[in-house]
N, C-alpha and C positions, 0 to 999 in steps of 0.2 A: 503491500502499499503505499503512497507518496504524502509526501507531506505538507503540509501549505499554511503563509501565516496570509493573516488576517489581520485587517488595523482598524476595522470597525467591525460591526455588528454581524454575526451570526444565524441565521434561521434554518431549520433541516425541518421538514414537514416526514422525513424519515427517520427523522433519527441518528446521531452522533455511534462511529464504531471507532473501536480505541481512545486511549487517554487526551486528557484536555489538560492541557497547560494555561493553565491563569499567570494573568500579569502580576509580578509582586510588588510591593511596595510598602515602605513602612508605616504608622501612622502619622508622622510627623509629614511625609512627601505623598500621600495617598489623593488620590483626584478629588475633583470637588462631587460629592455624590449629590449635588444638586441637578449637575451636568451629567451623571449616569444612572440614574434611574434601571434596576434592573439587571442590573450588571454585577460579576462576581469577581473578587477581585482574593488573594492572596497576598497576606501581612504579616511579614515576618516578627513584626512585637505586637500586632495585635491583641491578643489573649491574656492581659494582663503581663505583658513582656513577650510571652511566648508566640508562636505561632500558629496563624490559623488561618479559616476561608470566613470572608465576609460577601457582604451582597449591600447595595446600595437599593435604599428605600425611597430614594426620591428626595428624603432631609438628611440623612445619617448613613452611615457604613456600620454594617448589624453585624456579628458576628453571627453562622450558622449555626454553631451548636447550643447557643444561651439565648440570642437576640439582645443579646446589650451591645451599647453601643462600642466600638473599635478603643483599646489604651492600651496606653504603652504602661502604664503603672496599675 
């Protein structure tokens, strides 16, 4: 299977096959949640200093495991 890099939103009616690599950020350099609704990111220090996955609800970046706002502390 080939590899593709996308810079914008990706939609698939048939689903995805294989690994999905999320962009990596820290809490300090995460993009605007308001400008990225429904986007997922990997935050290297967003779970009280530990790594985790977060999504934007259009207002904040929320951890997928607890729904808490990402925080480095």
